[in-house]
SERO-4910 file (N, C-alpha, C, O; in steps of 0.05 Angstrom, whole numbers):
BEGIN
 pado doro    nc1    nc2    nc3   cac1   cac2   cac3    cc1    cc2    cc3    oc1    oc2    oc3
  Unk    A   1886   -222    552   1903   -203    539   1898   -202    509   1898   -181    497
  Unk    A   1894   -226    498   1889   -227    469   1864   -212    462   1863   -196    443
  Unk    A   1842   -218    477   1816   -205    471   1818   -175    475   1807   -160    459
  Unk    A   1831   -167    497   1832   -138    502   1848   -124    480   1840   -102    472
  Unk    A   1870   -135    472   1887   -123    451   1872   -121    425   1873   -101    410
  Unk    A   1857   -142    418   1841   -142    394   1820   -121    395   1816   -106    375
  Unk    A   1806   -119    417   1785    -99    420   1797    -71    419   1784    -52    408
  Unk    A   1820    -67    431   1833    -41    430   1840    -33    402   1835    -10    394
  Unk    A   1852    -51    387   1859    -44    359   1835    -41    341   1835    -26    322
  Unk    A   1813    -56    348   1788    -53    333   1776    -25    338   1766    -12    320
  Unk    A   1778    -16    363   1768     10    370   1785     32    356   1774     52    347
  Unk    A   1811     28    356   1829     47    342   1822     48    312   1822     69    300
  Unk    A   1817     25    301   1810     23    272   1785     40    267   1784     56    248
  Unk    A   1764     35    283   1738     49    279   1742     79    283   1732     95    267
  Unk    A   1756     87    304   1760    115    310   1777    129    288   1770    151    279
  Unk    A   1799    117    280   1816    129    260   1802    131    233   1805    150    219
  Unk    A   1786    110    227   1771    110    202   1750    132    202   1744    145    182
  Unk    A   1737    135    226   1717    156    229   1729    184    225   1718    201    211
  Unk    A   1752    188    238   1766    214    234   1774    218    205   1773    240    195
  Unk    A   1784    197    193   1792    198    165   1769    207    147   1772    224    129
  Unk    A   1746    195    151   1722    201    135   1712    230    141   1705    244    123
  Unk    A   1712    237    167   1702    264    175   1721    286    163   1711    306    153
  Unk    A   1747    281    166   1765    301    155   1763    304    125   1765    325    114
  Unk    A   1758    281    112   1754    282     83   1728    296     76   1727    310     55
  Unk    A   1708    293     93   1683    307     88   1686    337     90   1676    352     74
  Unk    A   1701    346    110   1707    375    113   1723    385     89   1718    407     79
  Unk    A   1743    369     81   1759    377     58   1742    379     33   1744    398     17
  Unk    A   1724    360     29   1707    360      5   1689    384      5   1686    397    -16
  Unk    A   1677    391     28   1659    415     29   1675    440     22   1666    457      7
  Unk    A   1699    442     33   1715    466     28   1724    467     -1   1723    488    -14
  Unk    A   1732    444    -12   1741    443    -40   1717    448    -59   1721    460    -80
  Unk    A   1693    439    -51   1670    444    -68   1664    474    -70   1657    484    -91
  Unk    A   1666    488    -47   1662    517    -48   1683    531    -65   1677    550    -79
  Unk    A   1707    521    -64   1728    532    -82   1721    527   -111   1725    544   -128
  Unk    A   1710    503   -117   1703    497   -145   1680    514   -154   1680    523   -177
  Unk    A   1660    519   -137   1638    536   -144   1647    565   -149   1638    578   -167
  Unk    A   1666    574   -132   1677    601   -136   1691    603   -164   1690    624   -176
  Unk    A   1704    581   -172   1717    581   -198   1698    578   -221   1706    580   -245
  Unk    A   1673    572   -216   1652    571   -237   1650    545   -251   1642    544   -274
  Unk    A   1658    522   -238   1656    496   -251   1627    486   -251   1612    492   -233
  Unk    A   1620    471   -272   1594    458   -274   1592    436   -252   1612    425   -244
  Unk    A   1567    431   -242   1563    410   -221   1575    383   -228   1587    370   -211
  Unk    A   1573    375   -254   1584    349   -262   1615    350   -260   1627    331   -252
  Unk    A   1626    373   -268   1655    376   -267   1664    375   -238   1685    363   -231
  Unk    A   1649    388   -220   1655    387   -192   1655    359   -182   1671    351   -165
  Unk    A   1635    343   -192   1633    315   -183   1656    298   -192   1666    282   -176
  Unk    A   1665    301   -217   1686    283   -228   1714    293   -221   1733    278   -225
  Unk    A   1717    317   -211   1744    327   -205   1746    333   -175   1758    317   -160
  Unk    A   1736    356   -166   1740    365   -139   1727    346   -119   1741    336   -101
  Unk    A   1702    340   -121   1688    323   -102   1700    294   -103   1704    281    -83
  Unk    A   1704    285   -128   1715    257   -131   1742    255   -118   1748    235   -105
  Unk    A   1760    274   -122   1786    273   -110   1784    276    -80   1797    261    -65
  Unk    A   1767    294    -71   1764    298    -42   1753    273    -29   1763    265     -8
  Unk    A   1733    261    -40   1721    237    -28   1739    213    -31   1735    192    -17
  Unk    A   1759    214    -49   1778    192    -52   1803    196    -36   1821    179    -37
  Unk    A   1805    218    -21   1829    222     -5   1833    200     16   1856    193     21
  Unk    A   1812    188     28   1818    166     47   1832    143     33   1851    132     45
  Unk    A   1824    136      9   1838    115     -6   1867    123    -11   1885    106     -7
  Unk    A   1872    147    -20   1899    156    -26   1916    157      0   1939    147      0
  Unk    A   1906    169     21   1921    172     46   1927    145     58   1950    140     66
  Unk    A   1907    127     59   1912    101     71   1931     84     54   1946     68     64
  Unk    A   1930     88     27   1948     73     10   1977     82     13   1995     65     14
  Unk    A   1981    108     15   2008    118     19   2019    109     46   2042    100     48
  Unk    A   2002    110     67   2010    100     93   2016     71     93   2035     62    106
  Unk    A   2001     55     77   2006     26     75   2033     21     63   2048      3     73
  Unk    A   2040     35     42   2067     31     29   2089     38     49   2109     24     51
  Unk    A   2086     61     63   2107     70     81   2110     51    105   2131     49    117
  Unk    A   2088     36    112   2089     18    134   2095    -11    125   2090    -30    140
  Unk    A   2104    -14    100   2111    -40     89   2087    -59     88   2090    -83     93
  Unk    A   2064    -48     82   2039    -64     79   2026    -58     53   2002    -52     51
  Unk    A   2042    -59     31   2033    -50      5   2011    -68     -7   1998    -59    -26
  Unk    A   2007    -92      4   1986   -109     -6   1959    -97     -1   1939   -105    -13
  Unk    A   1957    -78     18   1932    -65     25   1923    -47      2   1899    -43     -2
  Unk    A   1942    -36    -13   1935    -16    -33   1916    -26    -54   1895    -15    -59
  Unk    A   1923    -48    -67   1906    -59    -89   1879    -68    -77   1858    -64    -90
  Unk    A   1880    -80    -54   1855    -88    -41   1837    -65    -36   1812    -67    -40
  Unk    A   1848    -43    -26   1833    -19    -21   1821     -7    -46   1798      1    -47
  Unk    A   1837     -5    -67   1828      6    -92   1806    -11   -105   1785      0   -113
  Unk    A   1811    -37   -107   1791    -54   -119   1765    -55   -103   1743    -53   -114
  Unk    A   1768    -57    -77   1745    -58    -60   1729    -32    -61   1704    -32    -61
  Unk    A   1743    -10    -61   1730     16    -62   1715     20    -89   1692     30    -89
  Unk    A   1727     11   -111   1714     14   -137   1689     -3   -138   1669      5   -149
  Unk    A   1691    -27   -127   1667    -45   -127   1645    -33   -109   1622    -33   -117
  Unk    A   1653    -22    -86   1633     -9    -69   1621     15    -82   1596     19    -80
  Unk    A   1637     31    -96   1626     55   -110   1605     47   -131   1584     60   -133
  Unk    A   1611     26   -146   1593     18   -167   1567      5   -156   1545     14   -162
  Unk    A   1571    -16   -141   1548    -32   -133   1532    -19   -110   1507    -19   -110
  Unk    A   1546     -9    -90   1532      2    -66   1522     30    -71   1499     37    -66
  Unk    A   1541     48    -80   1534     76    -82   1515     82   -105   1495     96   -102
  Unk    A   1520     70   -129   1501     74   -151   1474     60   -144   1453     70   -151
  Unk    A   1476     38   -129   1451     25   -120   1435     43   -102   1411     44   -105
  Unk    A   1448     57    -84   1434     75    -66   1421     98    -81   1398    105    -77
  Unk    A   1436    110   -100   1425    132   -116   1401    123   -132   1382    137   -135
  Unk    A   1403     99   -144   1381     89   -160   1357     82   -143   1334     88   -151
  Unk    A   1362     71   -120   1340     63   -102   1325     87    -91   1301     86    -86
  Unk    A   1340    109    -87   1328    133    -76   1312    149    -97   1295    165    -90
  Unk    A   1318    144   -122   1304    157   -144   1290    136   -161   1302    117   -169
  Unk    A   1265    141   -167   1251    121   -184   1265    118   -211   1267     95   -221
  Unk    A   1273    139   -222   1289    139   -246   1302    166   -250   1288    187   -248
  Unk    A   1328    166   -254   1341    192   -259   1356    191   -285   1368    170   -293
  Unk    A   1356    214   -298   1369    215   -324   1396    230   -322   1401    246   -305
  Unk    A   1414    222   -340   1441    234   -341   1441    252   -366   1440    242   -388
  Unk    A   1444    278   -362   1442    297   -384   1469    307   -394   1470    321   -415
  Unk    A   1490    302   -379   1516    313   -387   1525    302   -414   1526    278   -418
  Unk    A   1531    320   -433   1536    311   -461   1561    295   -465   1562    278   -483
  Unk    A   1581    300   -448   1607    287   -452   1609    261   -437   1631    250   -434
  Unk    A   1586    250   -427   1587    226   -412   1600    203   -427   1613    186   -415
  Unk    A   1596    202   -453   1606    180   -469   1636    178   -466   1647    156   -463
  Unk    A   1650    201   -467   1679    201   -464   1687    193   -436   1706    178   -432
  Unk    A   1673    204   -416   1679    198   -388   1677    168   -383   1693    156   -369
  Unk    A   1656    156   -394   1652    127   -390   1675    111   -403   1683     90   -393
  Unk    A   1684    120   -426   1706    106   -439   1732    107   -423   1746     88   -421
  Unk    A   1737    130   -411   1760    132   -394   1757    115   -369   1776    103   -360
  Unk    A   1733    116   -358   1726     99   -335   1731     70   -341   1743     56   -325
  Unk    A   1722     60   -364   1726     33   -372   1756     27   -377   1766      6   -369
  Unk    A   1769     46   -390   1798     42   -396   1815     41   -371   1834     25   -370
  Unk    A   1808     57   -351   1824     57   -326   1822     29   -312   1842     20   -301
  Unk    A   1799     17   -313   1795     -9   -301   1811    -30   -316   1824    -47   -304
  Unk    A   1810    -29   -343   1825    -49   -359   1855    -45   -355   1870    -65   -354
  Unk    A   1864    -20   -354   1893    -16   -350   1902    -27   -324   1924    -38   -322
  Unk    A   1886    -23   -303   1893    -34   -277   1895    -64   -277   1914    -76   -266
  Unk    A   1876    -77   -290   1876   -106   -292   1901   -116   -308   1913   -136   -300
  Unk    A   1907   -102   -329   1931   -110   -345   1957   -105   -329   1976   -121   -331
  Unk    A   1957    -83   -314   1982    -76   -300   1988    -95   -277   2011   -101   -272
  Unk    A   1967   -106   -264   1972   -123   -241   1967   -153   -248   1970   -170   -230
  Unk    A   1960   -158   -272   1954   -186   -280   1977   -204   -277   1974   -228   -272
  Unk    A   2002   -194   -280   2026   -210   -277   2036   -210   -248   2059   -218   -242
  Unk    A   2019   -200   -229   2025   -197   -201   2050   -180   -196   2066   -185   -178
  Unk    A   2052   -159   -213   2074   -140   -209   2065   -113   -218   2056   -110   -241
  Unk    A   2067    -93   -201   2060    -66   -208   2085    -49   -206   2093    -40   -184
  Unk    A   2099    -45   -228   2125    -33   -229   2123     -2   -228   2101      9   -229
  Unk    A   2146     11   -226   2147     40   -226   2137     50   -253   2124     71   -254
  Unk    A   2143     36   -274   2133     44   -301   2103     43   -302   2091     61   -313
  Unk    A   2091     22   -290   2062     21   -289   2050     44   -273   2030     56   -280
  Unk    A   2064     52   -252   2055     74   -235   2055    100   -250   2036    115   -249
  Unk    A   2077    106   -264   2078    131   -279   2059    132   -302   2048    153   -309
  Unk    A   2054    109   -315   2034    108   -336   2006    114   -325   1989    128   -337
  Unk    A   2001    104   -301   1975    109   -288   1972    138   -281   1950    150   -285
  Unk    A   1993    150   -271   1992    179   -265   1988    196   -290   1973    216   -290
  Unk    A   2000    187   -312   1996    201   -337   1968    199   -346   1957    219   -357
  Unk    A   1955    176   -342   1927    173   -349   1909    191   -333   1890    202   -344
  Unk    A   1916    195   -308   1899    212   -291   1902    242   -299   1883    256   -300
  Unk    A   1926    250   -306   1931    277   -315   1915    282   -341   1902    303   -344
  Unk    A   1915    263   -359   1899    266   -384   1870    269   -378   1856    285   -390
  Unk    A   1860    253   -359   1831    254   -352   1824    281   -340   1803    293   -347
  Unk    A   1840    291   -322   1834    317   -309   1835    339   -330   1817    357   -330
  Unk    A   1854    339   -347   1856    359   -368   1831    358   -386   1820    379   -394
  Unk    A   1823    334   -393   1799    331   -409   1774    341   -395   1758    356   -406
  Unk    A   1771    334   -369   1747    341   -354   1744    371   -352   1722    382   -353
  Unk    A   1767    385   -347   1766    414   -343   1764    429   -370   1748    446   -373
  Unk    A   1782    422   -388   1784    438   -413   1761    432   -433   1756    449   -450
  Unk    A   1748    410   -431   1727    403   -450   1701    416   -443   1682    415   -459
  Unk    A   1699    427   -419   1673    438   -411   1671    467   -417   1691    482   -412
  Unk    A   1649    477   -428   1647    505   -436   1649    525   -413   1653    549   -418
  Unk    A   1645    516   -388   1646    534   -366   1673    534   -352   1676    546   -331
  Unk    A   1693    520   -364   1720    520   -352   1733    547   -354   1723    565   -368
  Unk    A   1755    550   -340   1769    576   -339   1778    585   -366   1778    609   -371
  Unk    A   1785    566   -384   1795    573   -410   1774    587   -427   1781    602   -445
  Unk    A   1748    582   -421   1727    593   -438   1708    610   -421   1685    614   -429
  Unk    A   1718    621   -399   1701    637   -381   1692    662   -395   1672    674   -386
  Unk    A   1705    670   -417   1696    695   -430   1669    692   -443   1657    712   -450
  Unk    A   1659    667   -447   1633    663   -459   1611    667   -439   1587    668   -446
  Unk    A   1618    670   -413   1597    671   -393   1579    695   -396   1556    695   -387
  Unk    A   1588    717   -408   1572    741   -411   1548    737   -430   1529    752   -429
  Unk    A   1550    716   -447   1529    710   -465   1508    691   -454   1487    686   -467
  Unk    A   1512    681   -430   1494    661   -419   1473    675   -402   1477    698   -393
  Unk    A   1451    661   -398   1429    672   -382   1437    673   -352   1446    652   -342
  Unk    A   1435    696   -338   1443    697   -310   1427    677   -293   1438    667   -274
  Unk    A   1402    672   -300   1387    653   -284   1398    625   -286   1397    609   -267
  Unk    A   1410    618   -310   1422    592   -313   1447    590   -296   1452    569   -284
  Unk    A   1463    612   -295   1486    612   -278   1479    608   -249   1492    592   -235
  Unk    A   1458    621   -240   1449    619   -212   1441    591   -206   1447    580   -185
  Unk    A   1427    578   -225   1418    551   -220   1441    532   -217   1441    514   -200
  Unk    A   1462    536   -233   1485    519   -232   1501    524   -206   1511    505   -194
  Unk    A   1504    550   -199   1519    557   -175   1507    545   -150   1521    539   -131
  Unk    A   1480    542   -149   1467    533   -126   1458    504   -128   1441    495   -113
  Unk    A   1469    490   -149   1460    462   -153   1466    444   -130   1451    425   -126
  Unk    A   1486    450   -115   1494    434    -92   1486    446    -66   1496    438    -44
  Unk    A   1468    466    -66   1460    480    -42   1479    501    -33   1477    511    -10
  Unk    A   1499    508    -49   1519    528    -42   1517    551    -62   1515    547    -86
  Unk    A   1519    575    -52   1519    599    -69   1548    607    -75   1566    603    -59
  Unk    A   1551    618    -99   1578    626   -107   1586    651    -90   1572    671    -90
  Unk    A   1609    649    -76   1618    671    -59   1627    695    -76   1637    691    -99
  Unk    A   1625    719    -64   1633    743    -79   1664    746    -79   1675    756    -98
  Unk    A   1676    736    -58   1705    738    -56   1717    710    -52   1704    691    -46
  Unk    A   1743    709    -56   1757    683    -54   1753    671    -26   1758    685     -6
  Unk    A   1743    646    -23   1737    635      3   1762    626     18   1771    603     17
  Unk    A   1775    645     31   1799    640     46   1795    619     68   1811    602     73
  Unk    A   1771    622     82   1765    603    103   1763    574     93   1773    556    106
  Unk    A   1752    571     70   1750    544     58   1777    533     52   1782    509     56
  Unk    A   1795    550     42   1822    541     37   1836    532     62   1850    512     62
  Unk    A   1832    547     84   1844    540    110   1833    514    120   1848    497    131
  Unk    A   1807    510    118   1795    485    127   1806    461    111   1811    440    122
  Unk    A   1809    465     85   1820    444     68   1848    436     77   1854    412     78
  Unk    A   1865    455     84   1892    449     92   1892    435    119   1907    415    122
  Unk    A   1877    444    138   1876    431    164   1865    403    162   1874    384    175
  Unk    A   1845    400    145   1833    374    141   1853    354    130   1853    330    138
  Unk    A   1870    363    113   1891    345    102   1909    334    123   1918    311    122
  Unk    A   1915    351    143   1932    342    166   1919    319    181   1931    299    188
  Unk    A   1893    323    187   1878    302    201   1875    277    184   1876    254    194
  Unk    A   1872    280    158   1870    258    140   1895    240    141   1893    216    142
  Unk    A   1918    253    140   1943    238    140   1947    224    167   1954    200    167
  Unk    A   1942    238    189   1946    225    216   1928    201    220   1937    181    230
  Unk    A   1903    204    213   1884    182    217   1890    159    198   1885    136    205
  Unk    A   1900    165    174   1907    143    155   1929    126    167   1929    101    163
  Unk    A   1948    138    180   1970    123    192   1959    103    212   1967     80    212
  Unk    A   1941    112    230   1931     94    250   1912     73    238   1910     51    248
  Unk    A   1898     81    217   1880     61    204   1896     37    193   1888     15    198
  Unk    A   1918     43    180   1934     21    169   1947      5    191   1949    -20    189
  Unk    A   1957     18    211   1970      4    233   1950    -15    247   1957    -37    254
  Unk    A   1926     -5    251   1905    -21    264   1898    -45    247   1893    -67    257
  Unk    A   1896    -41    221   1890    -63    202   1912    -85    204   1906   -109    205
  Unk    A   1937    -76    206   1959    -95    208   1957   -112    234   1960   -136    233
  Unk    A   1951    -98    256   1948   -112    282   1924   -131    282   1926   -154    291
  Unk    A   1902   -122    272   1878   -139    271   1882   -164    254   1873   -186    261
  Unk    A   1895   -160    231   1900   -183    213   1919   -204    227   1916   -228    223
  Unk    A   1937   -194    243   1955   -212    258   1940   -228    279   1944   -252    282
  Unk    A   1922   -214    294   1906   -227    314   1887   -248    303   1885   -270    313
  Unk    A   1874   -241    281   1854   -259    269   1865   -278    248   1851   -295    238
  Unk    A   1891   -274    242   1904   -290    221   1889   -289    195   1885   -309    181
  Unk    A   1881   -265    188   1868   -259    163   1886   -241    147   1898   -222    158
  Unk    A   1888   -245    121   1905   -228    105   1897   -199    106   1873   -192    105
  Unk    A   1917   -181    107   1911   -153    108   1896   -144     83   1879   -125     84
  Unk    A   1901   -157     61   1887   -149     36   1858   -156     37   1841   -142     24
  Unk    A   1850   -177     52   1822   -184     55   1807   -163     71   1785   -155     64
  Unk    A   1819   -154     93   1808   -133    109   1806   -107     93   1786    -92     95
  Unk    A   1826   -102     77   1827    -78     61   1805    -78     40   1792    -57     36
  Unk    A   1801   -100     26   1781   -101      4   1753   -100     15   1734    -93      0
  Unk    A   1749   -107     40   1723   -107     52   1718    -84     70   1705    -64     63
  Unk    A   1729    -85     95   1724    -65    115   1736    -38    108   1722    -17    110
  Unk    A   1761    -37    101   1774    -12     95   1762      2     71   1757     26     70
  Unk    A   1756    -14     50   1744     -4     26   1717      8     31   1710     30     21
  Unk    A   1701     -5     48   1675      5     55   1678     31     70   1664     51     65
  Unk    A   1696     31     90   1700     55    106   1709     79     90   1700    102     94
  Unk    A   1729     75     72   1739     97     56   1720    106     34   1724    127     23
  Unk    A   1700     89     29   1679     97      9   1656    112     22   1638    120      7
  Unk    A   1656    115     48   1634    128     61   1631    157     51   1608    166     48
  Unk    A   1653    172     46   1649    199     35   1633    200      9   1615    216      6
  Unk    A   1639    181     -9   1624    179    -34   1595    173    -28   1577    183    -42
  Unk    A   1590    155     -9   1563    148     -2   1547    172      9   1524    176      2
  Unk    A   1560    187     26   1547    211     38   1541    231     17   1519    242     16
  Unk    A   1561    236     -1   1556    255    -23   1533    246    -40   1517    263    -49
  Unk    A   1532    221    -46   1511    210    -63   1483    214    -50   1464    223    -64
  Unk    A   1481    208    -24   1455    211    -11   1446    240    -10   1423    246    -16
  Unk    A   1465    258     -4   1458    286     -3   1451    297    -30   1431    311    -33
  Unk    A   1466    290    -51   1461    299    -78   1434    289    -88   1419    303   -101
  Unk    A   1428    264    -82   1403    252    -91   1379    265    -77   1358    270    -90
  Unk    A   1381    270    -51   1360    283    -36   1354    311    -47   1332    321    -46
  Unk    A   1375    324    -57   1372    351    -68   1363    350    -97   1363    371   -110
  Unk    A   1357    327   -107   1347    325   -134   1369    326   -155   1364    333   -178
  Unk    A   1394    319   -147   1416    320   -166   1431    293   -166   1455    293   -161
  Unk    A   1417    271   -172   1431    245   -172   1452    243   -194   1469    225   -193
  Unk    A   1451    261   -213   1471    260   -235   1499    264   -223   1518    253   -233
  Unk    A   1501    280   -202   1527    284   -189   1538    258   -177   1562    254   -176
  Unk    A   1520    240   -168   1528    215   -157   1543    198   -179   1563    185   -173
  Unk    A   1532    199   -203   1545    184   -225   1572    196   -231   1592    182   -235
  Unk    A   1573    223   -233   1599    236   -237   1619    230   -215   1642    227   -220
  Unk    A   1609    228   -191   1626    222   -168   1638    194   -170   1661    190   -165
  Unk    A   1621    175   -177   1631    148   -180   1651    145   -203   1672    133   -200
  Unk    A   1645    158   -225   1663    158   -248   1690    169   -240   1711    157   -244
  Unk    A   1690    193   -228   1714    207   -221   1730    192   -199   1754    190   -200
  Unk    A   1715    181   -179   1728    167   -157   1742    142   -167   1765    136   -159
  Unk    A   1729    126   -183   1741    102   -193   1764    107   -211   1785     93   -210
  Unk    A   1762    127   -228   1785    134   -245   1808    144   -228   1831    137   -233
  Unk    A   1802    160   -207   1822    169   -189   1836    146   -175   1860    145   -172
  Unk    A   1820    126   -166   1832    103   -152   1850     87   -170   1873     80   -162
  Unk    A   1841     81   -195   1857     65   -213   1883     80   -222   1904     68   -223
  Unk    A   1880    106   -228   1902    121   -238   1919    134   -216   1943    128   -215
  Unk    A   1907    150   -200   1922    166   -181   1931    150   -156   1954    151   -148
  Unk    A   1912    136   -143   1919    121   -119   1940    100   -125   1961     98   -111
  Unk    A   1935     84   -146   1955     63   -153   1981     76   -163   2003     67   -157
  Unk    A   1978     98   -178   2002    111   -188   2020    123   -167   2044    119   -167
  Unk    A   2008    138   -148   2023    150   -127   2036    129   -109   2060    130   -103
  Unk    A   2020    109   -101   2031     88    -83   2053     72    -98   2073     66    -86
  Unk    A   2049     66   -123   2069     51   -138   2094     67   -144   2115     55   -147
  Unk    A   2092     93   -146   2115    110   -150   2133    111   -125   2157    116   -127
  Unk    A   2121    107   -102   2136    107    -77   2152     81    -74   2175     82    -66
  Unk    A   2139     59    -80   2153     33    -77   2137     12    -93   2113     16    -99
  Unk    A   2150    -10   -100   2135    -32   -113   2113    -43    -95   2117    -46    -71
  Unk    A   2091    -49   -108   2068    -58    -92   2066    -88    -92   2071   -101   -113
  Unk    A   2060   -100    -69   2055   -128    -67   2027   -135    -76   2008   -122    -67
  Unk    A   2024   -154    -95   1998   -161   -106   1989   -188    -94   2002   -208    -99
  Unk    A   1968   -187    -79   1958   -211    -66   1942   -229    -85   1926   -218   -101
  Unk    A   1946   -255    -85   1932   -273   -104   1902   -271   -101   1888   -274   -121
  Unk    A   1891   -268    -76   1862   -268    -72   1850   -244    -87   1827   -245    -96
  Unk    A   1864   -222    -89   1853   -198   -102   1852   -203   -132   1833   -195   -146
  Unk    A   1873   -217   -143   1873   -224   -171   1851   -243   -178   1837   -241   -198
  Unk    A   1847   -263   -160   1828   -285   -166   1799   -276   -162   1781   -285   -177
  Unk    A   1794   -260   -141   1766   -254   -135   1759   -224   -137   1737   -217   -146
  Unk    A   1778   -207   -130   1772   -178   -130   1771   -166   -158   1751   -152   -165
  Unk    A   1791   -171   -174   1793   -159   -201   1770   -168   -219   1758   -150   -232
  Unk    A   1763   -193   -220   1740   -201   -237   1714   -187   -229   1698   -179   -246
  Unk    A   1710   -184   -203   1685   -171   -194   1686   -141   -201   1665   -130   -209
  Unk    A   1709   -129   -198   1711   -100   -205   1707    -96   -235   1693    -78   -243
  Unk    A   1719   -113   -251   1717   -111   -280   1688   -116   -289   1677   -102   -307
  Unk    A   1675   -136   -277   1647   -142   -283   1629   -118   -276   1611   -111   -291
  Unk    A   1634   -106   -252   1619    -83   -244   1623    -59   -262   1604    -44   -269
  Unk    A   1648    -55   -271   1654    -33   -289   1639    -36   -316   1628    -17   -326
  Unk    A   1640    -60   -327   1626    -65   -352   1596    -63   -349   1583    -51   -366
  Unk    A   1585    -73   -327   1557    -71   -322   1548    -42   -319   1527    -34   -329
  Unk    A   1564    -26   -305   1559      3   -302   1559     16   -329   1542     33   -336
  Unk    A   1579      9   -345   1582     21   -372   1558     15   -390   1547     32   -403
  Unk    A   1549    -10   -389   1526    -18   -405   1500     -6   -395   1483      2   -411
  Unk    A   1497     -4   -369   1472      6   -358   1468     36   -364   1446     45   -367
  Unk    A   1490     51   -366   1488     80   -370   1486     87   -400   1486    111   -406
  Unk    A   1486     68   -417   1484     75   -446   1459     89   -453   1458    105   -472
  Unk    A   1437     84   -439   1412     98   -444   1409    124   -427   1388    136   -427
  Unk    A   1431    131   -413   1433    155   -397   1411    157   -376   1400    179   -371
  Unk    A   1405    135   -363   1386    135   -341   1389    110   -324   1398     89   -334
  Unk    A   1381    112   -299   1381     90   -281   1354     86   -270   1340    106   -264
  Unk    A   1345     61   -266   1319     56   -254   1323     44   -226   1345     35   -219
  Unk    A   1303     45   -210   1304     34   -183   1310      4   -183   1325     -5   -166
  Unk    A   1299    -10   -203   1304    -39   -204   1333    -45   -210   1344    -64   -200
  Unk    A   1346    -29   -226   1374    -33   -232   1391    -28   -206   1410    -42   -201
  Unk    A   1382     -8   -191   1396     -3   -165   1394    -26   -146   1413    -33   -133
  Unk    A   1370    -38   -144   1367    -61   -127   1383    -85   -136   1393   -100   -120
  Unk    A   1387    -88   -162   1403   -109   -173   1433   -104   -165   1447   -123   -159
  Unk    A   1441    -79   -165   1468    -73   -157   1473    -80   -128   1495    -89   -121
  Unk    A   1453    -77   -111   1455    -86    -83   1460   -116    -81   1476   -124    -64
  Unk    A   1447   -131    -97   1450   -160    -97   1479   -167   -104   1491   -184    -91
  Unk    A   1490   -154   -124   1518   -159   -132   1537   -152   -109   1557   -167   -104
  Unk    A   1532   -130    -95   1550   -122    -73   1549   -143    -51   1569   -150    -39
  Unk    A   1524   -152    -44   1522   -173    -24   1536   -198    -31   1549   -211    -14
  Unk    A   1535   -206    -57   1549   -230    -66   1579   -226    -63   1593   -244    -54
  Unk    A   1589   -203    -70   1618   -198    -69   1628   -200    -40   1649   -212    -35
  Unk    A   1614   -187    -21   1623   -188      7   1622   -216     18   1640   -225     32
  Unk    A   1601   -231     10   1599   -258     19   1621   -276      8   1631   -293     23
  Unk    A   1630   -272    -16   1651   -287    -28   1678   -281    -15   1694   -299     -9
  Unk    A   1683   -255    -10   1709   -247      1   1713   -258     29   1735   -267     36
  Unk    A   1692   -258     45   1694   -267     73   1684   -296     76   1680   -305     99
  Unk    A   1682   -311     54   1674   -339     54   1648   -344     69   1645   -364     83
  Unk    A   1630   -326     66   1603   -330     78   1585   -346     59   1569   -362     69
  Unk    A   1589   -342     33   1573   -357     14   1587   -382      4   1576   -396    -13
***
């Protein structure tokens, strides 16, 4: 009975996580089309629309965790996802490209916000308490970042009047940067797909967290450990898929924007929304092992991008760090 129940909940975990990722993928595609219709730059699509869309699994599973009285999963999921985004996803993009350059001019500010979000998270949970005040400050930080990302770009809605002075061929190149053409009319179908996808995202997130709780009880492993490892990897699959597709299409720059936006979203929005619902339980293992690894990865990413390029060797080194982290969390090393 024990083995059958464990296998059953493991199957539910895999299935619900698969649906969660697939629904997020559909949402991201639909949201990306909406972003292209609105005329956003590919980097802006990466750090806002795609980043939020691919981070929906983290947000949905974190909300479900709080509502199911398993709030210790939230920080583990956020920290684990951020580590996976940096070491695994950037590693994949770098390994697939011999060397890619980052040309977006405002990257310096994005990186500073990226670094600040990680430091704020560490300071907020360092005392093993994430209060409602911490949550609202985090949400405020996310609002500031979104406003900066949209309003600081010359192709944003506020400055769309300048588009008549730009080269039409340049517009076409940007509109099709992700393999999608700008639609002539508002994409109503994409909006409908986005809404339906959100329903599936929420339902699958509920079962994902419930299955994690059951599995942790059977194996007598902390839910936060499963969250920082298995759940974080599963919820980061959308970012990984987006990175592979973008890199194959010769646009690895979007992968960097996706990682920046996703990690900022996790630190600010996921923690903020979950913390605003209820106080979050902070597990000691996440403080002792997860946060230092996340902060180290954030600083390493920050330093590596100062020359606005990534090499394949740097990507392989990131793989090594990710392997070390997984080994430490599950006591393999």
